[in-house]
C-alpha positions as CSV (number, residue, x, y, z in Angstrom):
1,M,6.0,11.8,-28.5
2,T,4.0,14.9,-29.5
3,G,6.5,16.7,-31.6
4,A,6.2,19.7,-29.2
5,P,9.3,21.5,-28.1
6,V,11.2,19.8,-25.3
7,L,9.9,21.2,-22.0
8,R,12.9,20.5,-19.9
9,R,15.7,18.1,-19.3
10,F,15.9,16.2,-16.0
11,D,18.3,13.9,-14.4
12,A,15.4,11.6,-13.4
13,A,11.7,11.4,-14.1
14,V,9.4,9.5,-11.7
15,L,6.2,8.1,-13.2
16,G,3.6,8.1,-10.5
17,G,2.6,10.7,-7.8
18,G,1.6,8.2,-5.1
19,I,3.5,7.6,-1.9
20,V,6.1,5.4,-3.7
21,G,6.7,7.8,-6.5
22,M,6.9,10.9,-4.3
23,S,9.3,9.1,-1.9
24,C,11.5,8.1,-4.8
25,A,11.5,11.7,-6.1
26,L,12.3,13.2,-2.7
27,H,15.2,10.8,-2.1
28,L,16.7,11.4,-5.6
29,Q,16.3,15.1,-5.1
30,K,18.1,15.0,-1.8
31,R,21.0,13.4,-3.6
32,G,21.3,16.4,-5.9
33,L,19.3,15.2,-9.0
34,A,17.0,17.4,-10.9
35,V,13.7,15.5,-10.8
36,A,10.2,15.6,-12.3
37,V,7.2,13.6,-11.2
38,I,4.7,12.8,-13.9
39,D,1.1,11.7,-13.3
40,R,-2.2,12.2,-14.9
41,D,-3.8,13.2,-11.6
42,R,-2.8,15.1,-8.5
43,P,-0.4,13.4,-6.0
44,G,-1.9,10.8,-3.7
45,R,-5.2,10.2,-5.5
46,G,-4.8,6.5,-6.2
47,A,-4.2,3.7,-3.8
48,S,-2.2,6.1,-1.6
49,Y,-5.6,7.8,-0.8
50,G,-7.8,4.8,0.0
51,H,-6.2,2.5,2.6
52,A,-6.6,2.2,6.3
53,G,-4.0,4.9,7.2
54,L,-1.4,2.6,8.7
55,V,2.4,2.6,8.5
56,E,2.3,-1.0,9.3
57,R,5.6,-1.8,11.2
58,S,4.0,-4.8,12.8
59,S,3.1,-6.6,9.5
60,V,6.3,-8.6,9.3
61,I,4.6,-11.6,7.7
62,P,3.2,-11.0,4.2
63,Y,-0.4,-11.5,3.4
64,A,-0.4,-15.1,2.2
65,F,-2.9,-17.2,0.3
66,P,-5.0,-19.3,2.6
67,R,-3.9,-22.9,2.8
68,R,-6.3,-24.4,5.4
69,L,-9.3,-26.1,3.8
70,G,-11.8,-24.6,6.2
71,E,-10.5,-21.1,5.6
72,L,-10.6,-21.7,1.8
73,L,-14.2,-22.9,2.0
74,R,-15.2,-19.9,4.1
75,H,-13.7,-17.5,1.6
76,A,-15.2,-19.4,-1.3
77,A,-18.6,-19.1,0.2
78,R,-18.1,-15.3,0.7
79,R,-19.5,-15.5,4.2
80,G,-17.5,-12.4,5.5
81,S,-16.0,-9.3,4.0
82,A,-12.4,-10.6,4.0
83,V,-12.7,-11.9,0.4
84,S,-15.0,-11.2,-2.5
85,Y,-14.6,-12.3,-6.1
86,D,-16.2,-12.4,-9.5
87,P,-16.5,-16.1,-10.5
88,M,-16.1,-15.1,-14.2
89,F,-12.8,-13.3,-13.4
90,L,-11.1,-16.1,-11.5
91,P,-10.3,-18.3,-14.6
92,R,-8.3,-15.3,-16.1
93,I,-6.1,-15.0,-13.0
94,A,-6.1,-18.7,-12.1
95,P,-2.4,-19.1,-13.0
96,W,-1.5,-16.2,-10.8
97,L,-3.5,-17.5,-7.9
98,V,-1.8,-20.9,-8.2
99,R,1.6,-19.2,-8.0
100,Y,0.5,-17.1,-5.1
101,W,-0.7,-20.3,-3.3
102,W,2.6,-22.0,-4.0
103,H,4.6,-19.1,-2.6
104,S,2.4,-19.1,0.5
105,A,3.7,-22.4,1.7
106,P,5.2,-21.9,5.2
107,A,8.9,-22.1,4.3
108,R,8.5,-19.9,1.3
109,L,6.4,-17.4,3.3
110,R,9.1,-17.2,5.9
111,R,11.7,-16.5,3.2
112,A,9.5,-13.7,1.7
113,G,9.1,-12.2,5.2
114,A,12.8,-12.3,5.8
115,D,13.5,-10.6,2.5
116,I,11.1,-7.7,3.0
117,L,11.8,-7.3,6.7
118,P,14.6,-4.7,6.3
119,L,12.1,-2.4,4.5
120,I,9.4,-3.0,7.1
121,E,11.9,-2.3,9.9
122,R,12.7,1.1,8.3
123,S,9.1,2.0,7.5
124,V,8.4,4.2,10.5
125,A,11.8,5.9,10.6
126,E,11.7,6.8,6.9
127,H,8.2,8.1,7.1
128,E,9.0,10.2,10.2
129,A,12.0,11.7,8.5
130,L,10.1,12.8,5.5
131,A,7.2,14.0,7.6
132,A,9.5,16.1,9.7
133,E,11.1,17.7,6.6
134,A,7.6,18.4,5.2
135,G,6.4,20.0,8.4
136,A,3.8,17.2,8.6
137,S,4.8,15.3,11.7
138,A,1.4,16.0,13.3
139,L,-0.2,13.8,10.6
140,L,1.7,10.8,11.8
141,M,0.4,9.6,15.2
142,D,2.0,7.0,17.5
143,R,-1.2,5.5,18.9
144,G,-0.8,2.1,17.1
145,W,-3.8,0.0,16.1
146,I,-6.0,-2.6,17.8
147,E,-6.8,-6.1,16.6
148,V,-10.2,-6.7,18.2
149,C,-11.5,-10.1,19.3
150,R,-15.1,-11.2,19.8
151,D,-14.6,-14.2,22.0
152,D,-12.1,-15.7,24.5
153,A,-10.9,-18.4,22.0
154,A,-10.1,-15.7,19.4
155,L,-8.3,-13.6,22.0
156,R,-6.1,-16.6,23.1
157,R,-5.1,-17.2,19.5
158,A,-4.3,-13.5,18.9
159,A,-2.3,-13.4,22.1
160,D,-0.3,-16.5,21.1
161,H,0.4,-14.9,17.7
162,A,1.5,-11.6,19.4
163,A,3.8,-13.6,21.7
164,G,5.4,-15.2,18.6
165,M,5.9,-11.8,17.0
166,A,8.1,-10.6,20.0
167,A,11.1,-12.2,18.2
168,F,10.8,-9.3,15.7
169,G,11.1,-6.7,18.5
170,L,7.5,-5.7,18.2
171,D,5.6,-4.0,21.1
172,A,2.2,-5.5,21.6
173,A,-0.1,-5.6,24.6
174,V,-2.9,-8.1,25.2
175,L,-6.1,-6.2,26.3
176,D,-8.9,-7.6,28.3
177,R,-12.4,-6.0,28.1
178,A,-11.5,-3.3,30.6
179,A,-8.2,-2.4,29.1
180,L,-9.8,-2.3,25.6
181,A,-12.6,0.0,26.9
182,A,-10.1,2.3,28.4
183,L,-8.4,2.8,25.1
184,E,-11.5,2.7,22.9
185,P,-14.6,3.6,25.0
186,G,-16.6,3.9,21.8
187,L,-16.5,0.2,21.1
188,L,-19.6,-1.9,21.8
189,P,-19.6,-5.0,24.1
190,A,-19.2,-7.3,21.1
191,A,-15.5,-6.6,21.4
192,I,-14.3,-8.5,24.5
193,G,-10.6,-7.8,24.1
194,G,-7.8,-7.5,21.6
195,I,-4.1,-6.8,20.8
196,H,-2.7,-3.3,20.9
197,W,0.1,-3.2,18.3
198,R,2.0,-0.1,19.4
199,D,4.8,0.1,16.8
200,P,2.9,1.2,13.8
201,R,2.1,4.9,13.0
202,T,-1.3,6.0,11.8
203,T,-2.7,9.0,9.9
204,T,-6.2,10.4,9.6
205,D,-5.3,11.8,6.1
206,P,-3.1,9.6,4.0
207,A,-3.7,11.7,0.8
208,G,-2.9,14.8,2.8
209,L,0.4,13.4,3.9
210,V,1.3,12.6,0.4
211,N,0.3,16.1,-0.7
212,R,2.6,17.5,2.0
213,Y,5.5,15.4,0.6
214,A,4.6,16.7,-2.9
215,A,4.7,20.3,-1.6
216,L,8.1,19.6,0.0
217,F,9.3,18.3,-3.4
218,E,8.0,21.4,-5.2
219,S,9.6,23.7,-2.6
220,R,13.0,22.2,-3.5
221,D,12.5,23.0,-7.2
222,G,11.0,19.7,-8.2
223,A,8.6,19.7,-11.1
224,L,5.1,18.1,-10.8
225,L,3.8,17.6,-14.3
226,R,0.6,16.2,-15.9
227,G,1.3,13.6,-18.5
228,D,0.5,10.1,-19.8
229,A,3.2,7.6,-18.8
230,R,2.3,5.4,-21.7
231,T,4.1,7.8,-24.0
232,L,7.4,6.8,-22.4
233,A,9.9,5.9,-25.1
234,P,13.7,5.6,-25.4
235,A,15.2,8.9,-26.6
236,P,18.7,10.3,-27.2
237,E,20.6,10.3,-24.0
238,G,17.8,8.7,-22.0
239,W,14.1,8.7,-22.2
240,G,11.3,10.9,-23.6
241,L,7.8,11.5,-22.4
242,A,4.9,13.7,-23.5
243,T,3.5,16.1,-20.8
244,A,0.7,18.7,-20.9
245,G,3.4,21.4,-21.2
246,G,5.5,19.7,-23.9
247,D,8.0,16.9,-24.3
248,L,10.3,16.0,-21.5
249,R,13.7,14.3,-21.6
250,A,15.3,12.5,-18.6
251,A,18.5,10.5,-18.3
252,Q,16.8,8.0,-16.0
253,V,13.1,7.0,-15.3
254,V,11.5,5.4,-12.3
255,L,8.3,3.5,-13.0
256,A,6.2,3.8,-9.8
257,L,2.6,3.6,-11.0
258,G,1.4,0.7,-8.8
259,A,-1.1,-1.5,-10.6
260,A,-1.0,0.7,-13.7
261,S,2.8,0.1,-14.1
262,A,2.0,-2.8,-16.5
263,E,0.6,-0.3,-19.0
264,V,4.2,1.0,-19.3
265,Y,6.4,-2.1,-19.0
266,R,4.4,-4.4,-21.2
267,P,4.9,-2.4,-24.4
268,L,8.6,-2.5,-23.6
269,G,8.5,-6.3,-23.7
270,Y,8.4,-7.2,-20.0
271,R,6.0,-10.0,-18.8
272,L,5.9,-9.6,-15.0
273,P,3.1,-11.4,-13.1
274,L,1.5,-8.3,-11.7
275,E,-2.2,-8.4,-10.7
276,A,-4.4,-6.1,-8.7
277,K,-6.4,-7.0,-5.6
278,R,-9.2,-4.5,-5.3
279,G,-9.9,-2.8,-2.0
280,H,-12.9,-0.7,-1.0
281,H,-13.7,1.9,1.6
282,L,-16.8,3.9,2.6
283,H,-16.9,6.8,5.1
284,F,-19.5,7.1,7.9
285,A,-20.3,9.9,10.2
286,Q,-18.5,9.4,13.5
287,P,-20.9,8.1,16.2
288,S,-22.3,10.8,18.4
289,G,-20.7,10.9,21.9
290,G,-17.3,9.7,20.6
291,G,-15.8,7.5,17.9
292,L,-12.5,5.7,17.6
293,N,-9.1,7.0,18.6
294,R,-7.1,4.7,16.4
295,P,-7.7,2.1,13.7
296,V,-9.5,-1.0,14.8
297,A,-9.2,-4.2,12.8
298,D,-11.5,-7.3,12.9
299,E,-9.2,-9.7,11.1
300,V,-11.6,-12.7,11.3
301,N,-14.2,-10.7,9.4
302,G,-11.8,-8.9,7.2
303,F,-12.3,-5.2,7.7
304,V,-10.6,-2.1,9.4
305,L,-12.3,0.9,10.9
306,S,-10.1,4.0,10.9
307,P,-10.9,7.5,12.1
308,M,-10.2,9.8,9.1
309,A,-10.6,13.5,8.3
310,Q,-13.7,12.5,6.1
311,G,-15.3,10.4,8.9
312,L,-15.0,6.8,10.1
313,R,-13.5,4.8,7.2
314,L,-14.6,1.2,6.8
315,A,-12.1,-0.6,4.6
316,T,-12.8,-4.1,3.3
317,G,-10.5,-7.0,2.6
318,I,-9.6,-8.1,-1.0
319,D,-11.9,-8.3,-4.0
320,L,-10.8,-10.4,-7.0
321,S,-12.8,-8.7,-9.8
322,P,-11.8,-6.9,-13.0
323,P,-10.1,-3.6,-12.2
324,G,-12.8,-1.5,-13.8
325,A,-15.8,-3.4,-12.4
326,P,-18.4,-1.7,-10.2
327,P,-17.8,-1.7,-6.5
328,A,-18.4,-5.0,-4.7
329,Q,-21.5,-3.8,-2.9
330,G,-22.1,-7.2,-1.3
331,Q,-18.7,-7.2,0.3
332,M,-19.2,-3.7,1.7
333,A,-22.7,-4.6,3.0
334,R,-21.2,-7.6,4.9
335,A,-18.4,-5.5,6.3
336,R,-20.9,-2.8,7.3
337,A,-23.1,-5.3,9.1
338,R,-20.3,-6.8,11.1
339,A,-18.7,-3.4,11.8
340,S,-22.0,-2.1,13.2
341,E,-21.7,-4.7,15.9
342,L,-18.5,-3.0,17.1
343,V,-19.3,0.7,16.5
344,P,-22.6,2.4,16.1
345,L,-22.0,3.7,12.6
346,G,-23.6,6.9,11.5
347,D,-24.9,7.5,8.0
348,P,-22.6,7.1,5.0
349,V,-21.1,10.4,3.9
350,E,-20.5,9.1,0.3
351,R,-23.0,7.7,-2.2
352,A,-20.8,4.8,-3.3
353,P,-17.7,3.0,-2.0
354,W,-14.3,4.1,-3.2
355,V,-12.4,1.3,-5.1
356,G,-8.6,1.1,-5.3
357,L,-6.1,-1.4,-6.7
358,R,-3.4,-3.1,-4.7
359,P,-0.5,-4.1,-7.1
360,C,0.5,-7.6,-6.1
361,L,3.1,-10.1,-7.3
362,P,2.6,-13.8,-6.5
363,D,5.8,-14.1,-4.4
364,M,4.7,-11.3,-2.1
365,R,7.7,-9.1,-2.8
366,P,7.7,-5.8,-4.8
367,V,9.8,-5.2,-7.9
368,I,12.5,-2.7,-7.0
369,G,15.6,-2.2,-9.1
370,P,16.8,-1.7,-12.7
371,A,14.9,-2.9,-15.7
372,P,16.9,-5.9,-17.1
373,R,17.0,-4.8,-20.7
374,H,16.6,-1.0,-20.7
375,P,19.5,1.0,-19.1
376,G,18.2,4.0,-17.2
377,L,14.8,2.5,-16.5
378,W,14.0,1.5,-12.9
379,F,11.1,-0.3,-11.4
380,A,9.4,0.4,-8.0
381,F,6.0,-1.2,-7.8
382,G,4.1,-4.3,-6.6
383,H,3.9,-3.5,-2.8
384,A,0.6,-5.2,-2.4
385,H,-1.1,-4.1,0.8
386,H,1.9,-2.1,2.0
387,G,2.6,0.6,-0.5
388,F,1.9,3.4,2.0
389,T,4.0,1.6,4.6
390,L,7.0,0.9,2.4
391,G,6.9,4.0,0.1
392,P,9.6,6.1,1.9
393,A,11.9,3.0,2.5
394,T,11.5,2.1,-1.2
395,G,12.3,5.6,-2.2
396,R,15.5,5.5,-0.3
397,L,16.5,2.1,-1.7
398,V,15.8,3.2,-5.3
399,A,17.8,6.4,-4.9
400,E,20.8,4.7,-3.3
401,M,20.9,2.2,-6.2
402,M,20.5,4.9,-8.9
403,T,23.2,7.1,-7.5
404,G,25.7,4.4,-6.7
405,D,25.4,4.6,-2.9
406,T,25.5,1.4,-0.7
407,P,21.9,0.2,-0.4
408,F,20.7,0.1,3.2
409,A,19.0,-3.3,2.4
410,D,19.8,-6.1,0.0
411,P,18.0,-5.3,-3.2
412,A,18.5,-8.7,-4.8
413,P,15.2,-10.3,-3.7
414,F,13.3,-7.5,-5.4
415,R,14.9,-7.6,-8.8
416,A,12.7,-8.2,-11.9
417,E,15.0,-11.0,-13.1
418,R,13.5,-13.4,-10.5
419,F,10.5,-13.9,-12.9
420,A,10.7,-16.2,-15.9
421,G,9.6,-14.4,-19.1
422,R,10.6,-11.0,-17.7
């Protein structure tokens, strides 16, 4: 602590101004708590800014570690943009990768999907509720997204997968070339069909949506403060934290810093297996004569093209490199080359790709719930590829647990106690 006068006392302090943190703060605030959000940057500037703009209701199966030999060899050769890696970094995270591979076995993957399904099922409704309160409903569009296919065999496989997903109540349409062209006339002939996943919502400005949630929070007397979460320490009647305006006290604290959460929980003695998959994006000028109307994903080649306020966003797959390493330019170049076969990309509107960190745990479930050894400390991180999707549902679940309400979903699968050495 700084020794400065106590700034204010709060019922709860939320560490992290991304979508998960802002959602936790809003739900706690709606239950009558005085809440502060602390971050070292403005809301929505981390991973909440950089993804493909999807509230991904259709992603009912977690992103698993590849288990087929051919797929593993293809990723090892880095032939596409789905996977990139730094060979010198892999030995450091090898134990984590082995655990990820183990949890990706079919039966364990089904169990992980079943555990997280209640949050996925509430993802759209919870986002829409917050957006309506924030006057930001126009930022959430119901156009869905399209999984494009480049040949008939790929389209048959995608159609079979979509048929299997009907058991989850998902609305998906198989598109032939004509139907695809009617929805997305800007696509080039390399796209011969696809699957239109209609349940997800999309946004052209994910950071802007988080900022609208932050404005709603402030309008309800919430405090947005600059501070360093690493100064968190137990204090009389709760927790203390240093902010730019002085020291803060809070009865309870929610740790929602995504991949940076480890910088706070490790000094407190927790050893959770949190690692970061890096993701990249680069914006291009929309093609003259029309661009895309909704996100389009090429899952075989591992990229998504999304219309954004800044231009056409090309988002890559995963990159296993040190968090602070330079952008994976080779991965972006491969994605750009394959994306140019689908859409005539304009010039880049940025000098270098943006790099973000997806906080991932090897069992493909986030950590949501009380810290085992520190009363009043709560965890809400590790959402992997779906932080933006699951933020509002996570905020509701955290607030219900913290205030003694009946949780809308079983929180047991997300507790930190599931990891040895916690």
